[in-house]
MOPAC internal coordinates of N, CA, C and O (Angstrom, degrees):
PM7 1SCF
backbone

  N    0.0000 0     0.00 0     0.00 0    0    0    0
  C    1.4391 1     0.00 0     0.00 0    1    0    0
  C    1.5278 1   108.10 1     0.00 0    2    1    0
  O    1.2310 1   120.93 1   -35.12 1    3    2    1
  N    1.3193 1   115.84 1   144.88 1    3    2    1
  C    1.4553 1   119.58 1   177.47 1    5    3    2
  C    1.5188 1   110.25 1  -118.94 1    6    5    3
  O    1.2310 1   121.90 1   -24.05 1    7    6    5
  N    1.3018 1   113.98 1   155.95 1    7    6    5
  C    1.4618 1   121.06 1   178.53 1    9    7    6
  C    1.5180 1   106.57 1  -132.66 1   10    9    7
  O    1.2310 1   120.62 1   -86.66 1   11   10    9
  N    1.3122 1   116.41 1    93.34 1   11   10    9
  C    1.4564 1   119.89 1  -179.31 1   13   11   10
  C    1.5246 1   112.99 1    64.89 1   14   13   11
  O    1.2310 1   120.22 1  -146.34 1   15   14   13
  N    1.3289 1   117.19 1    33.66 1   15   14   13
  C    1.4624 1   120.42 1   179.66 1   17   15   14
  C    1.5158 1   113.98 1    94.74 1   18   17   15
  O    1.2310 1   119.87 1   170.12 1   19   18   17
  N    1.3318 1   117.86 1    -9.88 1   19   18   17
  C    1.4602 1   121.87 1   178.52 1   21   19   18
  C    1.5207 1   110.12 1   -96.72 1   22   21   19
  O    1.2310 1   120.12 1   -41.86 1   23   22   21
  N    1.3074 1   117.37 1   138.14 1   23   22   21
  C    1.4535 1   121.98 1   177.85 1   25   23   22
  C    1.5210 1   108.58 1   -77.90 1   26   25   23
  O    1.2310 1   120.41 1   -46.14 1   27   26   25
  N    1.3229 1   116.82 1   133.86 1   27   26   25
  C    1.4581 1   121.31 1  -179.17 1   29   27   26
  C    1.5221 1   110.05 1  -126.35 1   30   29   27
  O    1.2310 1   120.66 1    -7.83 1   31   30   29
  N    1.3172 1   116.35 1   172.17 1   31   30   29
  C    1.4574 1   121.68 1   176.22 1   33   31   30
  C    1.5144 1   112.76 1    72.57 1   34   33   31
  O    1.2310 1   121.15 1    35.92 1   35   34   33
  N    1.3371 1   115.41 1  -144.08 1   35   34   33
  C    1.4577 1   120.75 1  -174.46 1   37   35   34
  C    1.5254 1   113.37 1   -65.37 1   38   37   35
  O    1.2310 1   119.44 1   163.60 1   39   38   37
  N    1.3256 1   118.68 1   -16.40 1   39   38   37
  C    1.4549 1   121.76 1  -178.41 1   41   39   38
  C    1.5242 1   113.17 1   -96.12 1   42   41   39
  O    1.2310 1   120.73 1  -178.45 1   43   42   41
  N    1.3172 1   116.21 1     1.55 1   43   42   41
  C    1.4644 1   119.52 1   179.95 1   45   43   42
  C    1.5306 1   109.53 1   -75.06 1   46   45   43
  O    1.2310 1   120.72 1   -48.09 1   47   46   45
  N    1.3026 1   116.23 1   131.91 1   47   46   45
  C    1.4589 1   122.80 1   177.54 1   49   47   46
  C    1.5209 1   108.36 1  -131.37 1   50   49   47
  O    1.2310 1   121.84 1   -27.43 1   51   50   49
  N    1.2741 1   114.09 1   152.57 1   51   50   49
  C    1.4579 1   119.10 1  -179.57 1   53   51   50
  C    1.5121 1   108.95 1  -113.69 1   54   53   51
  O    1.2310 1   120.80 1   -50.17 1   55   54   53
  N    1.3116 1   116.08 1   129.83 1   55   54   53
  C    1.4587 1   120.07 1   173.14 1   57   55   54
  C    1.5211 1   106.97 1   -83.41 1   58   57   55
  O    1.2310 1   120.77 1   -53.72 1   59   58   57
  N    1.3159 1   116.13 1   126.28 1   59   58   57
  C    1.4619 1   119.04 1  -176.25 1   61   59   58
  C    1.5195 1   113.05 1  -113.21 1   62   61   59
  O    1.2310 1   119.93 1  -179.45 1   63   62   61
  N    1.2986 1   117.74 1     0.55 1   63   62   61
  C    1.4493 1   119.27 1   178.99 1   65   63   62
  C    1.5142 1   111.32 1  -173.93 1   66   65   63
  O    1.2310 1   121.62 1    -0.61 1   67   66   65
  N    1.2902 1   114.51 1   179.39 1   67   66   65
  C    1.4597 1   120.48 1   176.30 1   69   67   66
  C    1.5125 1   108.27 1  -150.64 1   70   69   67
  O    1.2310 1   120.66 1   -15.70 1   71   70   69
  N    1.3034 1   116.35 1   164.30 1   71   70   69
  C    1.4538 1   120.99 1  -178.10 1   73   71   70
  C    1.5251 1   109.42 1  -134.98 1   74   73   71
  O    1.2310 1   121.15 1   -32.69 1   75   74   73
  N    1.2874 1   115.41 1   147.31 1   75   74   73
  C    1.4571 1   121.98 1   177.76 1   77   75   74
  C    1.5264 1   108.08 1  -101.43 1   78   77   75
  O    1.2310 1   119.71 1   -48.27 1   79   78   77
  N    1.3251 1   118.16 1   131.73 1   79   78   77
  C    1.4565 1   123.73 1  -179.86 1   81   79   78
  C    1.5259 1   107.67 1  -100.84 1   82   81   79
  O    1.2310 1   120.43 1   -61.67 1   83   82   81
  N    1.3234 1   116.79 1   118.33 1   83   82   81
  C    1.4515 1   121.81 1  -178.78 1   85   83   82
  C    1.5196 1   110.45 1  -121.05 1   86   85   83
  O    1.2310 1   121.03 1   -41.95 1   87   86   85
  N    1.3117 1   115.64 1   138.05 1   87   86   85
  C    1.4547 1   121.90 1   175.52 1   89   87   86
  C    1.5251 1   108.16 1   -97.04 1   90   89   87
  O    1.2310 1   120.50 1   -51.22 1   91   90   89
  N    1.3255 1   116.65 1   128.78 1   91   90   89
  C    1.4638 1   121.35 1  -176.60 1   93   91   90
  C    1.5242 1   109.45 1  -128.85 1   94   93   91
  O    1.2310 1   120.83 1   -22.66 1   95   94   93
  N    1.3230 1   116.02 1   157.34 1   95   94   93
  C    1.4629 1   120.35 1  -179.96 1   97   95   94
  C    1.5208 1   112.19 1   -85.03 1   98   97   95
  O    1.2310 1   119.86 1   159.11 1   99   98   97
  N    1.3428 1   117.88 1   -20.89 1   99   98   97
  C    1.4665 1   121.83 1   178.70 1  101   99   98
  C    1.5241 1   107.72 1  -143.61 1  102  101   99
  O    1.2310 1   120.47 1   -80.48 1  103  102  101
  N    1.3276 1   116.71 1    99.52 1  103  102  101
  C    1.4689 1   120.52 1  -174.37 1  105  103  102
  C    1.5321 1   112.01 1   -67.23 1  106  105  103
  O    1.2310 1   119.40 1   149.37 1  107  106  105
  N    1.3144 1   118.76 1   -30.63 1  107  106  105
  C    1.4613 1   121.23 1   179.25 1  109  107  106
  C    1.5310 1   110.08 1   -67.59 1  110  109  107
  O    1.2310 1   120.40 1   131.48 1  111  110  109
  N    1.3267 1   116.84 1   -48.52 1  111  110  109
  C    1.4679 1   120.28 1   178.90 1  113  111  110
  C    1.5307 1   111.17 1   -64.43 1  114  113  111
  O    1.2310 1   120.30 1   139.84 1  115  114  113
  N    1.3254 1   117.04 1   -40.16 1  115  114  113
  C    1.4636 1   120.35 1   179.23 1  117  115  114
  C    1.5280 1   110.59 1   -64.25 1  118  117  115
  O    1.2310 1   120.32 1   137.50 1  119  118  117
  N    1.3377 1   116.99 1   -42.50 1  119  118  117
  C    1.4646 1   121.31 1   178.92 1  121  119  118
  C    1.5209 1   111.07 1   -63.02 1  122  121  119
  O    1.2310 1   120.67 1   137.19 1  123  122  121
  N    1.3107 1   116.32 1   -42.81 1  123  122  121
  C    1.4631 1   120.82 1   178.90 1  125  123  122
  C    1.5240 1   111.12 1   -64.71 1  126  125  123
  O    1.2310 1   120.11 1   142.58 1  127  126  125
  N    1.3239 1   117.39 1   -37.42 1  127  126  125
  C    1.4585 1   121.32 1   177.25 1  129  127  126
  C    1.5279 1   110.46 1   -63.59 1  130  129  127
  O    1.2310 1   120.55 1   132.73 1  131  130  129
  N    1.3338 1   116.55 1   -47.27 1  131  130  129
  C    1.4625 1   119.81 1   178.36 1  133  131  130
  C    1.5215 1   111.24 1   -60.24 1  134  133  131
  O    1.2310 1   120.18 1   142.53 1  135  134  133
  N    1.3358 1   117.26 1   -37.47 1  135  134  133
  C    1.4666 1   120.98 1   179.98 1  137  135  134
  C    1.5264 1   111.59 1   -74.46 1  138  137  135
  O    1.2310 1   120.34 1   125.86 1  139  138  137
  N    1.3377 1   116.95 1   -54.14 1  139  138  137
  C    1.4618 1   121.61 1  -171.00 1  141  139  138
  C    1.5268 1   113.97 1   -76.18 1  142  141  139
  O    1.2310 1   120.44 1   144.26 1  143  142  141
  N    1.3144 1   116.76 1   -35.74 1  143  142  141
  C    1.4727 1   120.26 1  -175.07 1  145  143  142
  C    1.5320 1   111.88 1   -98.85 1  146  145  143
  O    1.2310 1   120.29 1   137.68 1  147  146  145
  N    1.3196 1   117.05 1   -42.32 1  147  146  145
  C    1.4605 1   120.64 1  -173.38 1  149  147  146
  C    1.5235 1   114.08 1   -98.74 1  150  149  147
  O    1.2310 1   119.91 1   174.89 1  151  150  149
  N    1.3339 1   117.77 1    -5.11 1  151  150  149
  C    1.4529 1   121.17 1   174.91 1  153  151  150
  C    1.5170 1   116.05 1    80.90 1  154  153  151
  O    1.2310 1   119.67 1  -161.14 1  155  154  153
  N    1.3242 1   118.23 1    18.86 1  155  154  153
  C    1.4560 1   121.92 1   177.13 1  157  155  154
  C    1.5268 1   109.11 1   -82.13 1  158  157  155
  O    1.2310 1   120.72 1   -14.14 1  159  158  157
  N    1.3247 1   116.23 1   165.86 1  159  158  157
  C    1.4636 1   121.46 1   171.83 1  161  159  158
  C    1.5256 1   107.25 1  -128.34 1  162  161  159
  O    1.2310 1   120.88 1   -22.36 1  163  162  161
  N    1.3226 1   115.93 1   157.64 1  163  162  161
  C    1.4596 1   119.01 1   175.67 1  165  163  162
  C    1.5200 1   108.99 1  -148.55 1  166  165  163
  O    1.2310 1   120.88 1   -39.07 1  167  166  165
  N    1.3555 1   115.92 1   140.93 1  167  166  165
  C    1.4560 1   119.35 1  -176.77 1  169  167  166
  C    1.5228 1   113.18 1   -73.26 1  170  169  167
  O    1.2310 1   120.40 1   143.37 1  171  170  169
  N    1.3165 1   116.84 1   -36.63 1  171  170  169
  C    1.4630 1   119.70 1  -179.64 1  173  171  170
  C    1.5169 1   110.33 1  -168.99 1  174  173  171
  O    1.2310 1   121.84 1    -7.68 1  175  174  173
  N    1.3364 1   114.08 1   172.32 1  175  174  173
  C    1.4629 1   121.93 1   172.91 1  177  175  174
  C    1.5225 1   105.78 1  -113.78 1  178  177  175
  O    1.2310 1   120.31 1   -51.21 1  179  178  177
  N    1.3272 1   117.01 1   128.79 1  179  178  177
  C    1.4527 1   121.35 1  -176.17 1  181  179  178
  C    1.5194 1   112.07 1   -92.78 1  182  181  179
  O    1.2310 1   121.42 1   -28.50 1  183  182  181
  N    1.3381 1   114.89 1   151.50 1  183  182  181
  C    1.4560 1   122.93 1   174.92 1  185  183  182
  C    1.5161 1   111.50 1   113.45 1  186  185  183
  O    1.2310 1   120.75 1   -35.73 1  187  186  185
  N    1.3339 1   116.16 1   144.27 1  187  186  185
  C    1.4650 1   120.34 1   175.61 1  189  187  186
  C    1.5233 1   109.72 1   -57.82 1  190  189  187
  O    1.2310 1   121.29 1   132.80 1  191  190  189
  N    1.3078 1   115.13 1   -47.20 1  191  190  189
  C    1.4610 1   121.44 1   164.81 1  193  191  190
  C    1.5227 1   103.15 1  -100.44 1  194  193  191
  O    1.2310 1   119.10 1   -53.17 1  195  194  193
  N    1.3191 1   119.33 1   126.83 1  195  194  193
  C    1.4730 1   120.17 1  -174.15 1  197  195  194
  C    1.5273 1   111.85 1   -51.21 1  198  197  195
  O    1.2310 1   121.13 1   -53.52 1  199  198  197
  N    1.3532 1   115.44 1   126.48 1  199  198  197
  C    1.4533 1   118.44 1  -177.54 1  201  199  198
  C    1.5260 1   114.95 1  -142.54 1  202  201  199
  O    1.2310 1   119.76 1   171.88 1  203  202  201
  N    1.3510 1   118.06 1    -8.12 1  203  202  201
  C    1.4609 1   119.09 1  -177.81 1  205  203  202
  C    1.5179 1   110.10 1  -152.80 1  206  205  203
  O    1.2310 1   120.80 1   -38.49 1  207  206  205
  N    1.3407 1   116.08 1   141.51 1  207  206  205
  C    1.4582 1   121.36 1   179.39 1  209  207  206
  C    1.5254 1   108.98 1  -152.50 1  210  209  207
  O    1.2310 1   120.90 1   -26.81 1  211  210  209
  N    1.3461 1   115.88 1   153.19 1  211  210  209
  C    1.4556 1   121.22 1  -178.87 1  213  211  210
  C    1.5278 1   110.66 1  -128.19 1  214  213  211
  O    1.2310 1   119.74 1  -104.91 1  215  214  213
  N    1.3389 1   118.10 1    75.09 1  215  214  213
  C    1.4655 1   119.80 1   175.84 1  217  215  214
  C    1.5281 1   110.27 1   -63.06 1  218  217  215
  O    1.2310 1   120.71 1   -35.35 1  219  218  217
  N    1.3421 1   116.24 1   144.65 1  219  218  217
  C    1.4693 1   120.30 1   179.92 1  221  219  218
  C    1.5123 1   110.62 1  -138.81 1  222  221  219
  O    1.2310 1   121.97 1   -28.97 1  223  222  221
  N    1.3304 1   113.84 1   151.03 1  223  222  221
  C    1.4602 1   120.73 1   177.19 1  225  223  222
  C    1.5209 1   108.88 1  -160.52 1  226  225  223
  O    1.2310 1   120.45 1   -48.78 1  227  226  225
  N    1.3192 1   116.75 1   131.22 1  227  226  225
  C    1.4666 1   122.65 1   176.49 1  229  227  226
  C    1.5349 1   112.50 1    50.91 1  230  229  227
  O    1.2310 1   120.04 1  -140.10 1  231  230  229
  N    1.3303 1   117.52 1    39.90 1  231  230  229
  C    1.4560 1   121.21 1   178.96 1  233  231  230
  C    1.5157 1   114.74 1    80.45 1  234  233  231
  O    1.2310 1   120.11 1  -178.61 1  235  234  233
  N    1.3048 1   117.40 1     1.39 1  235  234  233
  C    1.4703 1   122.20 1   179.80 1  237  235  234
  C    1.5190 1   108.37 1  -103.80 1  238  237  235
  O    1.2310 1   120.10 1   -47.96 1  239  238  237
  N    1.3331 1   117.42 1   132.04 1  239  238  237
  C    1.4632 1   122.26 1  -179.64 1  241  239  238
  C    1.5182 1   109.36 1  -118.40 1  242  241  239
  O    1.2310 1   120.82 1   -42.21 1  243  242  241
  N    1.3200 1   116.04 1   137.79 1  243  242  241
  C    1.4542 1   122.40 1   174.22 1  245  243  242
  C    1.5226 1   106.92 1  -115.12 1  246  245  243
  O    1.2310 1   120.26 1   -53.10 1  247  246  245
  N    1.3253 1   117.11 1   126.90 1  247  246  245
  C    1.4567 1   121.67 1   177.53 1  249  247  246
  C    1.5233 1   107.65 1   -95.64 1  250  249  247
  O    1.2310 1   120.69 1   -64.15 1  251  250  249
  N    1.3169 1   116.29 1   115.85 1  251  250  249
  C    1.4603 1   121.28 1  -179.93 1  253  251  250
  C    1.5162 1   108.89 1  -105.90 1  254  253  251
  O    1.2310 1   120.48 1   -56.78 1  255  254  253
  N    1.3109 1   116.68 1   123.22 1  255  254  253
  C    1.4578 1   121.71 1  -179.51 1  257  255  254
  C    1.5230 1   109.10 1  -125.07 1  258  257  255
  O    1.2310 1   121.46 1   -53.62 1  259  258  257
  N    1.3152 1   114.80 1   126.38 1  259  258  257
  C    1.4631 1   118.88 1  -178.21 1  261  259  258
  C    1.5177 1   110.31 1   -78.60 1  262  261  259
  O    1.2310 1   121.33 1   -46.23 1  263  262  261
  N    1.3060 1   115.06 1   133.77 1  263  262  261
  C    1.4621 1   121.89 1   174.65 1  265  263  262
  C    1.5106 1   107.10 1  -127.33 1  266  265  263
  O    1.2310 1   120.86 1   -28.68 1  267  266  265
  N    1.2704 1   115.96 1   151.32 1  267  266  265
  C    1.4531 1   119.42 1   178.98 1  269  267  266
  C    1.5014 1   110.07 1  -159.48 1  270  269  267
  O    1.2310 1   121.85 1   -18.75 1  271  270  269
  N    1.2613 1   114.06 1   161.25 1  271  270  269
  C    1.4586 1   120.23 1   178.16 1  273  271  270
  C    1.5092 1   108.60 1  -103.45 1  274  273  271
  O    1.2310 1   120.05 1   -34.64 1  275  274  273
  N    1.3228 1   117.50 1   145.36 1  275  274  273
  C    1.4636 1   119.55 1   179.11 1  277  275  274
  C    1.5183 1   110.49 1   -60.26 1  278  277  275
  O    1.2310 1   120.87 1   -36.43 1  279  278  277
  N    1.3033 1   115.94 1   143.57 1  279  278  277
  C    1.4638 1   120.24 1   176.25 1  281  279  278
  C    1.5165 1   108.12 1  -111.72 1  282  281  279
  O    1.2310 1   121.33 1   -36.27 1  283  282  281
  N    1.2817 1   115.05 1   143.73 1  283  282  281
  C    1.4589 1   121.05 1  -178.72 1  285  283  282
  C    1.5169 1   108.38 1  -123.17 1  286  285  283
  O    1.2310 1   121.15 1   -49.77 1  287  286  285
  N    1.3038 1   115.40 1   130.23 1  287  286  285
  C    1.4548 1   119.93 1   177.25 1  289  287  286
  C    1.5113 1   108.39 1   -95.35 1  290  289  287
  O    1.2310 1   121.18 1   -44.68 1  291  290  289
  N    1.3217 1   115.34 1   135.32 1  291  290  289
  C    1.4635 1   120.39 1   178.62 1  293  291  290
  C    1.5170 1   107.85 1  -105.12 1  294  293  291
  O    1.2310 1   121.29 1   -59.24 1  295  294  293
  N    1.2980 1   115.14 1   120.76 1  295  294  293
  C    1.4687 1   120.14 1   179.29 1  297  295  294
  C    1.5181 1   109.71 1   -83.07 1  298  297  295
  O    1.2310 1   121.25 1   -29.14 1  299  298  297
  N    1.3209 1   115.22 1   150.86 1  299  298  297
  C    1.4590 1   119.66 1   177.94 1  301  299  298
  C    1.5238 1   110.84 1   -59.38 1  302  301  299
  O    1.2310 1   119.75 1   145.39 1  303  302  301
  N    1.3261 1   118.08 1   -34.61 1  303  302  301
  C    1.4560 1   120.64 1  -178.14 1  305  303  302
  C    1.5167 1   112.46 1   -72.74 1  306  305  303
  O    1.2310 1   120.06 1   161.06 1  307  306  305
  N    1.3160 1   117.49 1   -18.94 1  307  306  305
  C    1.4586 1   120.44 1  -178.60 1  309  307  306
  C    1.5251 1   112.02 1   -82.93 1  310  309  307
  O    1.2310 1   120.31 1   170.85 1  311  310  309
  N    1.3058 1   117.02 1    -9.15 1  311  310  309
  C    1.4788 1   119.10 1  -178.47 1  313  311  310
  C    1.4941 1   112.32 1   -81.79 1  314  313  311
  O    1.2310 1   120.10 1   180.00 1  315  314  313

């Protein structure tokens, strides 16, 4: 049921927070910065190669996702 565009009754939900999604070039360094400098904590870094972390502080969560561009090595023989 709605009341002027608002959901009421059993379907009413409350948003209690929000998170910012940031793309970083080094998720480990970014996570350490949030922890050591900004006072955040994080339970772990996800991925076989670290690629995602969720530092949190005072009910605020930052989603850090590592992005990178492929690197290509040029061999001397290929020139």
